[in-house]
C-alpha positions as CSV (number, residue, x, y, z in Angstrom):
1,M,119.0,275.0,-13.9
2,K,121.7,273.6,-16.1
3,A,120.5,275.7,-19.0
4,I,120.4,278.9,-16.9
5,S,123.9,278.1,-15.5
6,E,125.2,277.7,-19.1
7,I,123.8,281.0,-20.1
8,V,125.1,282.9,-17.0
9,F,128.6,281.5,-17.2
10,A,128.9,281.5,-21.0
11,T,130.7,284.9,-21.1
12,W,132.2,287.3,-18.6
13,Y,129.6,290.0,-19.2
14,H,126.7,287.5,-18.8
15,A,128.2,286.6,-15.4
16,F,128.5,290.3,-14.5
17,I,125.0,291.2,-15.5
18,A,123.5,288.1,-13.8
19,M,125.3,288.9,-10.5
20,F,124.4,292.5,-10.7
21,L,120.7,291.7,-11.1
22,F,120.7,289.0,-8.5
23,F,122.3,291.1,-5.8
24,N,120.1,294.1,-6.5
25,L,117.1,291.8,-6.4
26,I,117.9,290.3,-3.0
27,Y,119.2,293.6,-1.5
28,W,116.2,295.7,-2.4
29,G,113.6,292.9,-2.0
30,F,114.8,291.9,1.5
31,S,115.7,295.4,2.7
32,L,112.4,297.0,1.8
33,T,110.4,294.0,3.1
34,A,112.4,294.0,6.4
35,K,111.8,297.7,6.8
36,L,108.1,297.3,6.6
37,V,108.0,294.2,8.8
38,F,110.1,295.7,11.5
39,R,108.1,298.9,11.6
40,Y,104.9,296.9,11.8
41,F,106.0,294.9,14.8
42,E,107.5,298.1,16.4
43,R,104.1,299.8,16.2
44,K,102.6,296.7,17.7
45,K,105.0,297.1,20.6
46,Q,106.5,293.7,19.9
47,L,109.9,295.0,18.9
48,V,112.2,297.3,20.8
49,Q,115.2,299.1,19.3
50,V,118.6,298.9,20.9
51,D,119.4,302.2,22.6
52,N,121.3,305.1,21.1
53,H,118.8,306.1,18.4
54,F,121.0,308.3,16.2
55,L,121.1,308.5,12.5
56,Y,123.7,310.9,11.0
57,P,122.4,313.3,8.3
58,W,121.8,311.4,5.0
59,Q,122.9,308.1,6.6
60,Q,120.5,305.8,4.7
61,K,121.2,307.6,1.4
62,K,124.9,307.1,1.9
63,E,124.4,303.5,3.0
64,I,122.5,302.8,-0.2
65,L,125.1,304.4,-2.4
66,Q,127.9,302.4,-0.7
67,S,125.8,299.2,-1.0
68,M,125.5,299.8,-4.7
69,R,129.2,300.1,-4.9
70,S,129.6,296.8,-3.0
71,I,127.1,295.1,-5.4
72,F,129.3,296.3,-8.3
73,I,132.3,294.7,-6.7
74,F,130.4,291.4,-6.1
75,S,129.4,291.5,-9.7
76,L,133.0,291.9,-10.8
77,Q,133.8,288.8,-8.7
78,G,131.2,287.0,-10.8
79,I,133.6,287.4,-13.7
80,L,136.3,285.7,-11.6
81,I,133.9,282.8,-11.0
82,Q,133.0,282.6,-14.6
83,Q,136.7,282.6,-15.6
84,G,137.3,279.9,-13.0
85,I,134.7,277.7,-14.5
86,V,135.9,278.2,-18.1
87,N,139.4,277.4,-17.1
88,G,138.5,274.4,-15.0
89,W,139.5,275.9,-11.6
90,F,135.9,275.8,-10.3
91,H,133.2,273.2,-10.8
92,I,129.5,273.8,-10.1
93,G,126.9,271.1,-9.9
94,T,123.6,271.7,-11.6
95,T,121.8,268.5,-10.6
96,L,119.5,268.8,-7.6
97,S,120.0,266.0,-5.1
98,W,119.6,265.1,-1.4
99,W,123.1,266.4,-0.8
100,L,121.8,270.0,-1.1
101,L,120.9,270.5,2.5
102,P,124.3,269.3,3.9
103,Q,126.0,271.6,1.4
104,I,124.0,274.6,2.6
105,I,125.0,273.8,6.2
106,I,128.6,273.4,5.2
107,L,128.6,276.8,3.4
108,F,126.8,278.4,6.3
109,L,129.5,277.2,8.8
110,W,132.3,278.2,6.4
111,N,130.7,281.6,6.1
112,E,130.9,282.0,9.9
113,I,134.6,281.2,9.9
114,H,135.4,283.3,6.8
115,F,133.4,286.3,8.2
116,Y,135.1,286.1,11.6
117,L,138.6,286.0,10.0
118,V,137.9,288.9,7.6
119,H,136.2,290.9,10.4
120,F,139.1,290.3,12.7
121,L,141.5,291.6,10.0
122,L,139.3,294.6,9.4
123,H,139.5,295.5,13.1
124,T,143.3,295.8,13.0
125,K,144.5,299.3,13.5
126,F,145.4,300.0,9.8
127,M,142.3,298.4,8.3
128,M,140.0,300.0,10.8
129,K,141.4,303.5,10.1
130,N,141.5,303.1,6.3
131,I,138.9,300.6,5.3
132,H,136.4,299.4,7.9
133,H,135.6,302.8,9.3
134,V,133.3,303.2,6.3
135,H,130.9,300.5,7.6
136,H,131.2,301.8,11.2
137,Q,130.0,305.3,10.2
138,S,126.6,303.7,10.9
139,K,126.8,303.7,14.7
140,E,123.1,302.9,14.6
141,P,122.8,300.4,11.8
142,T,119.8,300.2,9.5
143,V,118.5,297.6,7.1
144,F,120.4,299.5,4.4
145,S,123.8,299.0,6.2
146,T,124.1,295.4,5.1
147,F,126.4,296.1,2.1
148,S,127.6,299.5,3.1
149,F,131.3,298.9,2.8
150,H,134.6,300.3,1.5
151,W,135.2,298.6,-1.9
152,L,138.1,296.6,-0.5
153,E,136.0,295.2,2.4
154,A,133.3,294.3,-0.1
155,F,135.9,292.4,-2.1
156,L,137.3,290.6,0.9
157,L,133.8,289.5,2.1
158,G,132.9,288.5,-1.4
159,T,135.7,285.9,-1.6
160,V,133.8,283.6,0.7
161,I,132.7,281.3,-2.1
162,F,136.1,281.0,-3.8
163,F,137.7,278.5,-1.5
164,P,134.7,276.1,-1.4
165,L,134.6,276.1,-5.2
166,L,138.2,275.2,-5.4
167,I,137.8,272.0,-3.4
168,F,134.3,270.7,-4.2
169,P,131.6,271.1,-7.0
170,F,128.9,272.6,-4.8
171,Q,125.4,272.6,-6.3
172,L,124.3,275.9,-7.8
173,W,121.3,276.1,-5.4
174,A,123.6,275.7,-2.4
175,I,125.9,278.5,-3.8
176,L,122.9,280.8,-4.3
177,S,121.7,280.1,-0.8
178,L,124.9,281.6,0.7
179,P,124.3,285.3,-0.2
180,I,120.6,284.9,0.5
181,M,121.3,283.5,4.0
182,S,124.0,286.1,4.5
183,L,121.8,289.0,3.6
184,I,118.8,287.8,5.7
185,I,121.1,287.4,8.8
186,N,122.8,290.7,8.0
187,L,119.4,292.4,7.8
188,M,118.4,291.2,11.2
189,G,121.9,292.0,12.6
190,H,121.7,295.5,11.3
191,S,118.1,296.1,12.1
192,N,119.0,297.8,15.4
193,Y,116.2,295.8,17.1
194,D,116.8,293.3,20.0
195,L,114.8,290.6,18.3
196,F,115.2,288.1,21.2
197,R,115.3,290.5,24.1
198,N,114.4,287.8,26.7
199,N,117.6,285.9,26.0
200,K,121.1,286.6,27.4
201,P,123.7,288.3,25.2
202,E,125.6,285.0,24.7
203,H,122.5,283.2,23.5
204,I,122.7,281.9,19.9
205,L,119.5,283.9,18.9
206,K,120.9,287.2,20.4
207,F,122.9,288.0,17.3
208,S,121.0,291.1,16.3
209,Y,121.7,292.6,19.7
210,R,125.4,291.6,19.6
211,H,125.9,293.2,16.2
212,S,124.1,296.4,17.3
213,M,126.4,296.6,20.2
214,H,129.4,296.0,17.9
215,H,128.4,299.1,15.9
216,K,127.9,301.2,19.0
217,R,131.1,300.2,20.7
218,G,133.2,299.8,17.6
219,K,134.8,296.6,18.7
220,G,134.1,293.1,19.9
221,N,131.4,290.7,18.8
222,L,133.2,289.9,15.5
223,G,131.2,286.8,14.7
224,F,128.4,286.6,12.2
225,L,125.4,284.8,13.7
226,L,127.0,282.2,16.0
227,P,128.7,283.4,19.3
228,W,131.2,280.6,19.5
229,L,134.2,282.0,17.8
230,D,133.9,285.2,19.9
231,Q,133.8,283.0,23.0
232,L,136.7,280.9,21.8
233,F,139.0,283.8,21.0
234,K,137.7,286.1,23.8
235,T,136.4,288.9,21.5
236,T,132.9,289.0,23.1
237,A,131.6,292.5,24.0
238,K,128.3,292.9,25.9
């Protein structure tokens, strides 16, 4: 892992290429797999879509194109991380230790806070009209909606790792787990399936339903997976 890290962060273009390949790998790998899995369980009558089954013309094609633009932005941010390491602003651990799991949990919780704050900002009047409306064109989200953002929204969401790296040398595996966790949760949240239909909307496992309703209503349910920040700040929408 240390050797790989040294190669990836040796130059700015190494970092860009590595990030571009990594995000394409997880985007296409998880999206296509999820599409097949969800369709299989839907045919088996074990999954039910959230109501309002409407895809606008060429929606998935547009979502994919916008997702590729977001991946390009994430890759550019890889250059910022590389420069941060070279200049001593960021430090990344390459030695695997027992501290990996707590670090993953910390980054998961930080992602919840960061996402809620950015999402709240995106739902202000100016940002919704000029930036976030791109993502909300998908009133019925799909597995390809996960990175379908305006370029500025992609940049804001991509800053999630910057603050943690400023204050602590997180292990590389923990850092890589963050976009993987985020994408998997995003896929389920944008699947438009009520994955846990027997639970109440406020249940922790009901996040896919909550985010589907967020797309359909265009407001509320600003949290990522956990419902607690929405409950705390009264932004829950059923």
